[in-house]
MIKOL-268096 format. One record per atom (N, C-alpha, C): y, x, z; atom name; residue in one letter. Coordinates in steps of 0.05 Angstrom, whole numbers, plus 5000, padded with zeros to 4 digits. Example, Ala and Ser with C-alpha at 12.3 -4.5 7.8 and 13.67 -1.06 7.14 Angstrom:
# residues 2
<dofi><Y>4886</Y><X>5264</X><Z>5156</Z><domar>N</domar><firo>a</firo></dofi>
<dofi><Y>4910</Y><X>5246</X><Z>5156</Z><domar>CA</domar><firo>a</firo></dofi>
<dofi><Y>4934</Y><X>5264</X><Z>5156</Z><domar>C</domar><firo>a</firo></dofi>
<dofi><Y>4955</Y><X>5257</X><Z>5142</Z><domar>N</domar><firo>s</firo></dofi>
<dofi><Y>4979</Y><X>5273</X><Z>5143</Z><domar>CA</domar><firo>s</firo></dofi>
<dofi><Y>5001</Y><X>5258</X><Z>5157</Z><domar>C</domar><firo>s</firo></dofi>
# end
This chain:
# residues 68
<dofi><Y>4976</Y><X>5026</X><Z>4997</Z><domar>N</domar><firo>m</firo></dofi>
<dofi><Y>4998</Y><X>5001</X><Z>4996</Z><domar>CA</domar><firo>m</firo></dofi>
<dofi><Y>5027</Y><X>5019</X><Z>4999</Z><domar>C</domar><firo>m</firo></dofi>
<dofi><Y>5054</Y><X>5011</X><Z>4988</Z><domar>N</domar><firo>s</firo></dofi>
<dofi><Y>5066</Y><X>5028</X><Z>4979</Z><domar>CA</domar><firo>s</firo></dofi>
<dofi><Y>5091</Y><X>5033</X><Z>5003</Z><domar>C</domar><firo>s</firo></dofi>
<dofi><Y>5112</Y><X>5040</X><Z>5008</Z><domar>N</domar><firo>k</firo></dofi>
<dofi><Y>5128</Y><X>5036</X><Z>5036</Z><domar>CA</domar><firo>k</firo></dofi>
<dofi><Y>5156</Y><X>5029</X><Z>5018</Z><domar>C</domar><firo>k</firo></dofi>
<dofi><Y>5167</Y><X>5002</X><Z>5022</Z><domar>N</domar><firo>p</firo></dofi>
<dofi><Y>5196</Y><X>4997</X><Z>5021</Z><domar>CA</domar><firo>p</firo></dofi>
<dofi><Y>5212</Y><X>5025</X><Z>5017</Z><domar>C</domar><firo>p</firo></dofi>
<dofi><Y>5232</Y><X>5035</X><Z>4999</Z><domar>N</domar><firo>k</firo></dofi>
<dofi><Y>5248</Y><X>5038</X><Z>5001</Z><domar>CA</domar><firo>k</firo></dofi>
<dofi><Y>5271</Y><X>5033</X><Z>5012</Z><domar>C</domar><firo>k</firo></dofi>
<dofi><Y>5288</Y><X>5040</X><Z>5032</Z><domar>N</domar><firo>t</firo></dofi>
<dofi><Y>5303</Y><X>5027</X><Z>5053</Z><domar>CA</domar><firo>t</firo></dofi>
<dofi><Y>5336</Y><X>5050</X><Z>5056</Z><domar>C</domar><firo>t</firo></dofi>
<dofi><Y>5323</Y><X>5080</X><Z>5053</Z><domar>N</domar><firo>i</firo></dofi>
<dofi><Y>5348</Y><X>5093</X><Z>5054</Z><domar>CA</domar><firo>i</firo></dofi>
<dofi><Y>5347</Y><X>5105</X><Z>5025</Z><domar>C</domar><firo>i</firo></dofi>
<dofi><Y>5380</Y><X>5106</X><Z>5029</Z><domar>N</domar><firo>y</firo></dofi>
<dofi><Y>5393</Y><X>5119</X><Z>5002</Z><domar>CA</domar><firo>y</firo></dofi>
<dofi><Y>5413</Y><X>5126</X><Z>5011</Z><domar>C</domar><firo>y</firo></dofi>
<dofi><Y>5426</Y><X>5163</X><Z>4995</Z><domar>N</domar><firo>s</firo></dofi>
<dofi><Y>5447</Y><X>5173</X><Z>5001</Z><domar>CA</domar><firo>s</firo></dofi>
<dofi><Y>5469</Y><X>5154</X><Z>4990</Z><domar>C</domar><firo>s</firo></dofi>
<dofi><Y>5493</Y><X>5158</X><Z>5004</Z><domar>N</domar><firo>r</firo></dofi>
<dofi><Y>5508</Y><X>5139</X><Z>5002</Z><domar>CA</domar><firo>r</firo></dofi>
<dofi><Y>5530</Y><X>5133</X><Z>4983</Z><domar>C</domar><firo>r</firo></dofi>
<dofi><Y>5523</Y><X>5158</X><Z>4968</Z><domar>N</domar><firo>s</firo></dofi>
<dofi><Y>5545</Y><X>5150</X><Z>4934</Z><domar>CA</domar><firo>s</firo></dofi>
<dofi><Y>5521</Y><X>5129</X><Z>4913</Z><domar>C</domar><firo>s</firo></dofi>
<dofi><Y>5496</Y><X>5144</X><Z>4924</Z><domar>N</domar><firo>e</firo></dofi>
<dofi><Y>5470</Y><X>5115</X><Z>4902</Z><domar>CA</domar><firo>e</firo></dofi>
<dofi><Y>5464</Y><X>5087</X><Z>4927</Z><domar>C</domar><firo>e</firo></dofi>
<dofi><Y>5480</Y><X>5077</X><Z>4952</Z><domar>N</domar><firo>a</firo></dofi>
<dofi><Y>5489</Y><X>5057</X><Z>4953</Z><domar>CA</domar><firo>a</firo></dofi>
<dofi><Y>5508</Y><X>5053</X><Z>4954</Z><domar>C</domar><firo>a</firo></dofi>
<dofi><Y>5531</Y><X>5069</X><Z>4940</Z><domar>N</domar><firo>h</firo></dofi>
<dofi><Y>5551</Y><X>5051</X><Z>4936</Z><domar>CA</domar><firo>h</firo></dofi>
<dofi><Y>5547</Y><X>5039</X><Z>4908</Z><domar>C</domar><firo>h</firo></dofi>
<dofi><Y>5528</Y><X>5049</X><Z>4896</Z><domar>N</domar><firo>r</firo></dofi>
<dofi><Y>5525</Y><X>5024</X><Z>4858</Z><domar>CA</domar><firo>r</firo></dofi>
<dofi><Y>5502</Y><X>5005</X><Z>4871</Z><domar>C</domar><firo>r</firo></dofi>
<dofi><Y>5490</Y><X>4994</X><Z>4896</Z><domar>N</domar><firo>l</firo></dofi>
<dofi><Y>5478</Y><X>4981</X><Z>4885</Z><domar>CA</domar><firo>l</firo></dofi>
<dofi><Y>5492</Y><X>4949</X><Z>4890</Z><domar>C</domar><firo>l</firo></dofi>
<dofi><Y>5481</Y><X>4933</X><Z>4882</Z><domar>N</domar><firo>r</firo></dofi>
<dofi><Y>5494</Y><X>4902</X><Z>4879</Z><domar>CA</domar><firo>r</firo></dofi>
<dofi><Y>5474</Y><X>4888</X><Z>4894</Z><domar>C</domar><firo>r</firo></dofi>
<dofi><Y>5486</Y><X>4857</X><Z>4892</Z><domar>N</domar><firo>d</firo></dofi>
<dofi><Y>5468</Y><X>4841</X><Z>4909</Z><domar>CA</domar><firo>d</firo></dofi>
<dofi><Y>5446</Y><X>4841</X><Z>4879</Z><domar>C</domar><firo>d</firo></dofi>
<dofi><Y>5423</Y><X>4826</X><Z>4892</Z><domar>N</domar><firo>q</firo></dofi>
<dofi><Y>5392</Y><X>4821</X><Z>4875</Z><domar>CA</domar><firo>q</firo></dofi>
<dofi><Y>5384</Y><X>4799</X><Z>4875</Z><domar>C</domar><firo>q</firo></dofi>
<dofi><Y>5378</Y><X>4790</X><Z>4862</Z><domar>N</domar><firo>p</firo></dofi>
<dofi><Y>5360</Y><X>4762</X><Z>4866</Z><domar>CA</domar><firo>p</firo></dofi>
<dofi><Y>5333</Y><X>4759</X><Z>4890</Z><domar>C</domar><firo>p</firo></dofi>
<dofi><Y>5336</Y><X>4744</X><Z>4897</Z><domar>N</domar><firo>c</firo></dofi>
<dofi><Y>5306</Y><X>4747</X><Z>4928</Z><domar>CA</domar><firo>c</firo></dofi>
<dofi><Y>5287</Y><X>4755</X><Z>4909</Z><domar>C</domar><firo>c</firo></dofi>
<dofi><Y>5267</Y><X>4761</X><Z>4927</Z><domar>N</domar><firo>i</firo></dofi>
<dofi><Y>5240</Y><X>4770</X><Z>4915</Z><domar>CA</domar><firo>i</firo></dofi>
<dofi><Y>5215</Y><X>4749</X><Z>4909</Z><domar>C</domar><firo>i</firo></dofi>
<dofi><Y>5223</Y><X>4732</X><Z>4934</Z><domar>N</domar><firo>d</firo></dofi>
<dofi><Y>5214</Y><X>4706</X><Z>4944</Z><domar>CA</domar><firo>d</firo></dofi>
<dofi><Y>5213</Y><X>4679</X><Z>4930</Z><domar>C</domar><firo>d</firo></dofi>
<dofi><Y>5250</Y><X>4677</X><Z>4927</Z><domar>N</domar><firo>c</firo></dofi>
<dofi><Y>5254</Y><X>4644</X><Z>4917</Z><domar>CA</domar><firo>c</firo></dofi>
<dofi><Y>5267</Y><X>4654</X><Z>4895</Z><domar>C</domar><firo>c</firo></dofi>
<dofi><Y>5282</Y><X>4675</X><Z>4897</Z><domar>N</domar><firo>g</firo></dofi>
<dofi><Y>5307</Y><X>4688</X><Z>4863</Z><domar>CA</domar><firo>g</firo></dofi>
<dofi><Y>5337</Y><X>4679</X><Z>4873</Z><domar>C</domar><firo>g</firo></dofi>
<dofi><Y>5340</Y><X>4668</X><Z>4888</Z><domar>N</domar><firo>t</firo></dofi>
<dofi><Y>5367</Y><X>4660</X><Z>4897</Z><domar>CA</domar><firo>t</firo></dofi>
<dofi><Y>5388</Y><X>4687</X><Z>4906</Z><domar>C</domar><firo>t</firo></dofi>
<dofi><Y>5409</Y><X>4691</X><Z>4890</Z><domar>N</domar><firo>m</firo></dofi>
<dofi><Y>5421</Y><X>4714</X><Z>4898</Z><domar>CA</domar><firo>m</firo></dofi>
<dofi><Y>5427</Y><X>4728</X><Z>4922</Z><domar>C</domar><firo>m</firo></dofi>
<dofi><Y>5419</Y><X>4744</X><Z>4933</Z><domar>N</domar><firo>s</firo></dofi>
<dofi><Y>5423</Y><X>4757</X><Z>4952</Z><domar>CA</domar><firo>s</firo></dofi>
<dofi><Y>5440</Y><X>4777</X><Z>4969</Z><domar>C</domar><firo>s</firo></dofi>
<dofi><Y>5457</Y><X>4776</X><Z>4983</Z><domar>N</domar><firo>r</firo></dofi>
<dofi><Y>5471</Y><X>4799</X><Z>4992</Z><domar>CA</domar><firo>r</firo></dofi>
<dofi><Y>5462</Y><X>4823</X><Z>5003</Z><domar>C</domar><firo>r</firo></dofi>
<dofi><Y>5476</Y><X>4845</X><Z>4992</Z><domar>N</domar><firo>i</firo></dofi>
<dofi><Y>5475</Y><X>4875</X><Z>5005</Z><domar>CA</domar><firo>i</firo></dofi>
<dofi><Y>5483</Y><X>4879</X><Z>5029</Z><domar>C</domar><firo>i</firo></dofi>
<dofi><Y>5461</Y><X>4886</X><Z>5051</Z><domar>N</domar><firo>d</firo></dofi>
<dofi><Y>5477</Y><X>4903</X><Z>5072</Z><domar>CA</domar><firo>d</firo></dofi>
<dofi><Y>5475</Y><X>4929</X><Z>5077</Z><domar>C</domar><firo>d</firo></dofi>
<dofi><Y>5498</Y><X>4944</X><Z>5080</Z><domar>N</domar><firo>r</firo></dofi>
<dofi><Y>5494</Y><X>4974</X><Z>5076</Z><domar>CA</domar><firo>r</firo></dofi>
<dofi><Y>5500</Y><X>4987</X><Z>5103</Z><domar>C</domar><firo>r</firo></dofi>
<dofi><Y>5481</Y><X>5000</X><Z>5128</Z><domar>N</domar><firo>q</firo></dofi>
<dofi><Y>5489</Y><X>5018</X><Z>5154</Z><domar>CA</domar><firo>q</firo></dofi>
<dofi><Y>5491</Y><X>5046</X><Z>5150</Z><domar>C</domar><firo>q</firo></dofi>
<dofi><Y>5506</Y><X>5059</X><Z>5151</Z><domar>N</domar><firo>l</firo></dofi>
<dofi><Y>5509</Y><X>5086</X><Z>5157</Z><domar>CA</domar><firo>l</firo></dofi>
<dofi><Y>5488</Y><X>5095</X><Z>5181</Z><domar>C</domar><firo>l</firo></dofi>
<dofi><Y>5472</Y><X>5111</X><Z>5171</Z><domar>N</domar><firo>q</firo></dofi>
<dofi><Y>5462</Y><X>5126</X><Z>5184</Z><domar>CA</domar><firo>q</firo></dofi>
<dofi><Y>5462</Y><X>5145</X><Z>5209</Z><domar>C</domar><firo>q</firo></dofi>
<dofi><Y>5459</Y><X>5144</X><Z>5227</Z><domar>N</domar><firo>r</firo></dofi>
<dofi><Y>5478</Y><X>5168</X><Z>5256</Z><domar>CA</domar><firo>r</firo></dofi>
<dofi><Y>5475</Y><X>5190</X><Z>5229</Z><domar>C</domar><firo>r</firo></dofi>
<dofi><Y>5502</Y><X>5203</X><Z>5233</Z><domar>N</domar><firo>d</firo></dofi>
<dofi><Y>5504</Y><X>5227</X><Z>5211</Z><domar>CA</domar><firo>d</firo></dofi>
<dofi><Y>5523</Y><X>5251</X><Z>5233</Z><domar>C</domar><firo>d</firo></dofi>
<dofi><Y>5504</Y><X>5278</X><Z>5242</Z><domar>N</domar><firo>e</firo></dofi>
<dofi><Y>5514</Y><X>5282</X><Z>5272</Z><domar>CA</domar><firo>e</firo></dofi>
<dofi><Y>5512</Y><X>5311</X><Z>5257</Z><domar>C</domar><firo>e</firo></dofi>
<dofi><Y>5507</Y><X>5315</X><Z>5232</Z><domar>N</domar><firo>s</firo></dofi>
<dofi><Y>5505</Y><X>5343</X><Z>5214</Z><domar>CA</domar><firo>s</firo></dofi>
<dofi><Y>5534</Y><X>5342</X><Z>5202</Z><domar>C</domar><firo>s</firo></dofi>
<dofi><Y>5549</Y><X>5322</X><Z>5193</Z><domar>N</domar><firo>g</firo></dofi>
<dofi><Y>5572</Y><X>5324</X><Z>5171</Z><domar>CA</domar><firo>g</firo></dofi>
<dofi><Y>5564</Y><X>5317</X><Z>5153</Z><domar>C</domar><firo>g</firo></dofi>
<dofi><Y>5542</Y><X>5317</X><Z>5137</Z><domar>N</domar><firo>e</firo></dofi>
<dofi><Y>5549</Y><X>5317</X><Z>5107</Z><domar>CA</domar><firo>e</firo></dofi>
<dofi><Y>5565</Y><X>5301</X><Z>5093</Z><domar>C</domar><firo>e</firo></dofi>
<dofi><Y>5568</Y><X>5310</X><Z>5071</Z><domar>N</domar><firo>p</firo></dofi>
<dofi><Y>5591</Y><X>5294</X><Z>5055</Z><domar>CA</domar><firo>p</firo></dofi>
<dofi><Y>5578</Y><X>5273</X><Z>5039</Z><domar>C</domar><firo>p</firo></dofi>
<dofi><Y>5555</Y><X>5268</X><Z>5044</Z><domar>N</domar><firo>d</firo></dofi>
<dofi><Y>5543</Y><X>5247</X><Z>5032</Z><domar>CA</domar><firo>d</firo></dofi>
<dofi><Y>5520</Y><X>5239</X><Z>5047</Z><domar>C</domar><firo>d</firo></dofi>
<dofi><Y>5521</Y><X>5223</X><Z>5071</Z><domar>N</domar><firo>p</firo></dofi>
<dofi><Y>5506</Y><X>5214</X><Z>5080</Z><domar>CA</domar><firo>p</firo></dofi>
<dofi><Y>5482</Y><X>5196</X><Z>5075</Z><domar>C</domar><firo>p</firo></dofi>
<dofi><Y>5460</Y><X>5191</X><Z>5093</Z><domar>N</domar><firo>d</firo></dofi>
<dofi><Y>5444</Y><X>5177</X><Z>5088</Z><domar>CA</domar><firo>d</firo></dofi>
<dofi><Y>5458</Y><X>5145</X><Z>5097</Z><domar>C</domar><firo>d</firo></dofi>
<dofi><Y>5442</Y><X>5124</X><Z>5078</Z><domar>N</domar><firo>v</firo></dofi>
<dofi><Y>5448</Y><X>5089</X><Z>5095</Z><domar>CA</domar><firo>v</firo></dofi>
<dofi><Y>5422</Y><X>5074</X><Z>5086</Z><domar>C</domar><firo>v</firo></dofi>
<dofi><Y>5421</Y><X>5065</X><Z>5105</Z><domar>N</domar><firo>s</firo></dofi>
<dofi><Y>5400</Y><X>5040</X><Z>5102</Z><domar>CA</domar><firo>s</firo></dofi>
<dofi><Y>5416</Y><X>5013</X><Z>5091</Z><domar>C</domar><firo>s</firo></dofi>
<dofi><Y>5390</Y><X>5010</X><Z>5067</Z><domar>N</domar><firo>v</firo></dofi>
<dofi><Y>5391</Y><X>4991</X><Z>5050</Z><domar>CA</domar><firo>v</firo></dofi>
<dofi><Y>5378</Y><X>4968</X><Z>5052</Z><domar>C</domar><firo>v</firo></dofi>
<dofi><Y>5382</Y><X>4941</X><Z>5057</Z><domar>N</domar><firo>l</firo></dofi>
<dofi><Y>5370</Y><X>4918</X><Z>5066</Z><domar>CA</domar><firo>l</firo></dofi>
<dofi><Y>5386</Y><X>4895</X><Z>5047</Z><domar>C</domar><firo>l</firo></dofi>
<dofi><Y>5363</Y><X>4884</X><Z>5031</Z><domar>N</domar><firo>w</firo></dofi>
<dofi><Y>5391</Y><X>4857</X><Z>5017</Z><domar>CA</domar><firo>w</firo></dofi>
<dofi><Y>5368</Y><X>4833</X><Z>5043</Z><domar>C</domar><firo>w</firo></dofi>
<dofi><Y>5388</Y><X>4802</X><Z>5045</Z><domar>N</domar><firo>y</firo></dofi>
<dofi><Y>5385</Y><X>4787</X><Z>5056</Z><domar>CA</domar><firo>y</firo></dofi>
<dofi><Y>5392</Y><X>4758</X><Z>5044</Z><domar>C</domar><firo>y</firo></dofi>
<dofi><Y>5379</Y><X>4747</X><Z>5037</Z><domar>N</domar><firo>c</firo></dofi>
<dofi><Y>5369</Y><X>4723</X><Z>5025</Z><domar>CA</domar><firo>c</firo></dofi>
<dofi><Y>5390</Y><X>4699</X><Z>5039</Z><domar>C</domar><firo>c</firo></dofi>
<dofi><Y>5405</Y><X>4677</X><Z>5027</Z><domar>N</domar><firo>p</firo></dofi>
<dofi><Y>5418</Y><X>4665</X><Z>5043</Z><domar>CA</domar><firo>p</firo></dofi>
<dofi><Y>5406</Y><X>4642</X><Z>5050</Z><domar>C</domar><firo>p</firo></dofi>
<dofi><Y>5383</Y><X>4637</X><Z>5032</Z><domar>N</domar><firo>d</firo></dofi>
<dofi><Y>5359</Y><X>4617</X><Z>5048</Z><domar>CA</domar><firo>d</firo></dofi>
<dofi><Y>5345</Y><X>4618</X><Z>5083</Z><domar>C</domar><firo>d</firo></dofi>
<dofi><Y>5356</Y><X>4601</X><Z>5098</Z><domar>N</domar><firo>v</firo></dofi>
<dofi><Y>5351</Y><X>4606</X><Z>5126</Z><domar>CA</domar><firo>v</firo></dofi>
<dofi><Y>5313</Y><X>4594</X><Z>5131</Z><domar>C</domar><firo>v</firo></dofi>
<dofi><Y>5307</Y><X>4586</X><Z>5106</Z><domar>N</domar><firo>l</firo></dofi>
<dofi><Y>5281</Y><X>4577</X><Z>5103</Z><domar>CA</domar><firo>l</firo></dofi>
<dofi><Y>5253</Y><X>4590</X><Z>5087</Z><domar>C</domar><firo>l</firo></dofi>
<dofi><Y>5279</Y><X>4612</X><Z>5065</Z><domar>N</domar><firo>c</firo></dofi>
<dofi><Y>5257</Y><X>4636</X><Z>5053</Z><domar>CA</domar><firo>c</firo></dofi>
<dofi><Y>5253</Y><X>4658</X><Z>5065</Z><domar>C</domar><firo>c</firo></dofi>
<dofi><Y>5230</Y><X>4676</X><Z>5055</Z><domar>N</domar><firo>n</firo></dofi>
<dofi><Y>5220</Y><X>4699</X><Z>5069</Z><domar>CA</domar><firo>n</firo></dofi>
<dofi><Y>5235</Y><X>4715</X><Z>5071</Z><domar>C</domar><firo>n</firo></dofi>
<dofi><Y>5253</Y><X>4723</X><Z>5049</Z><domar>N</domar><firo>g</firo></dofi>
<dofi><Y>5268</Y><X>4744</X><Z>5049</Z><domar>CA</domar><firo>g</firo></dofi>
<dofi><Y>5302</Y><X>4743</X><Z>5064</Z><domar>C</domar><firo>g</firo></dofi>
<dofi><Y>5308</Y><X>4721</X><Z>5078</Z><domar>N</domar><firo>h</firo></dofi>
<dofi><Y>5318</Y><X>4716</X><Z>5096</Z><domar>CA</domar><firo>h</firo></dofi>
<dofi><Y>5325</Y><X>4733</X><Z>5119</Z><domar>C</domar><firo>h</firo></dofi>
<dofi><Y>5304</Y><X>4748</X><Z>5123</Z><domar>N</domar><firo>d</firo></dofi>
<dofi><Y>5302</Y><X>4772</X><Z>5147</Z><domar>CA</domar><firo>d</firo></dofi>
<dofi><Y>5298</Y><X>4802</X><Z>5135</Z><domar>C</domar><firo>d</firo></dofi>
<dofi><Y>5302</Y><X>4805</X><Z>5105</Z><domar>N</domar><firo>g</firo></dofi>
<dofi><Y>5315</Y><X>4822</X><Z>5092</Z><domar>CA</domar><firo>g</firo></dofi>
<dofi><Y>5285</Y><X>4833</X><Z>5074</Z><domar>C</domar><firo>g</firo></dofi>
<dofi><Y>5301</Y><X>4840</X><Z>5059</Z><domar>N</domar><firo>f</firo></dofi>
<dofi><Y>5271</Y><X>4850</X><Z>5039</Z><domar>CA</domar><firo>f</firo></dofi>
<dofi><Y>5290</Y><X>4886</X><Z>5019</Z><domar>C</domar><firo>f</firo></dofi>
<dofi><Y>5278</Y><X>4901</X><Z>5009</Z><domar>N</domar><firo>s</firo></dofi>
<dofi><Y>5283</Y><X>4913</X><Z>4991</Z><domar>CA</domar><firo>s</firo></dofi>
<dofi><Y>5271</Y><X>4915</X><Z>4968</Z><domar>C</domar><firo>s</firo></dofi>
<dofi><Y>5283</Y><X>4931</X><Z>4943</Z><domar>N</domar><firo>i</firo></dofi>
<dofi><Y>5281</Y><X>4924</X><Z>4918</Z><domar>CA</domar><firo>i</firo></dofi>
<dofi><Y>5261</Y><X>4950</X><Z>4904</Z><domar>C</domar><firo>i</firo></dofi>
<dofi><Y>5248</Y><X>4969</X><Z>4921</Z><domar>N</domar><firo>e</firo></dofi>
<dofi><Y>5235</Y><X>4987</X><Z>4900</Z><domar>CA</domar><firo>e</firo></dofi>
<dofi><Y>5227</Y><X>4994</X><Z>4931</Z><domar>C</domar><firo>e</firo></dofi>
<dofi><Y>5205</Y><X>5015</X><Z>4913</Z><domar>N</domar><firo>d</firo></dofi>
<dofi><Y>5179</Y><X>5033</X><Z>4935</Z><domar>CA</domar><firo>d</firo></dofi>
<dofi><Y>5188</Y><X>5063</X><Z>4931</Z><domar>C</domar><firo>d</firo></dofi>
<dofi><Y>5182</Y><X>5063</X><Z>4949</Z><domar>N</domar><firo>q</firo></dofi>
<dofi><Y>5186</Y><X>5097</X><Z>4963</Z><domar>CA</domar><firo>q</firo></dofi>
<dofi><Y>5152</Y><X>5119</X><Z>4937</Z><domar>C</domar><firo>q</firo></dofi>
# end
């Protein structure tokens, strides 16, 4: 079984856009969370998940769009 990719560099994450939900197809918003950056990197890692707006959908708790 493959692992979902949720960590991107900040520059990669900036280019990602809203995506259709993998469960129901509704356009889902992206949520980016900066990871703890103690090294002071110019392009730190960002955690990325998409969330379906439909509260009854399985994608409401978050999903990723590609595998590692």
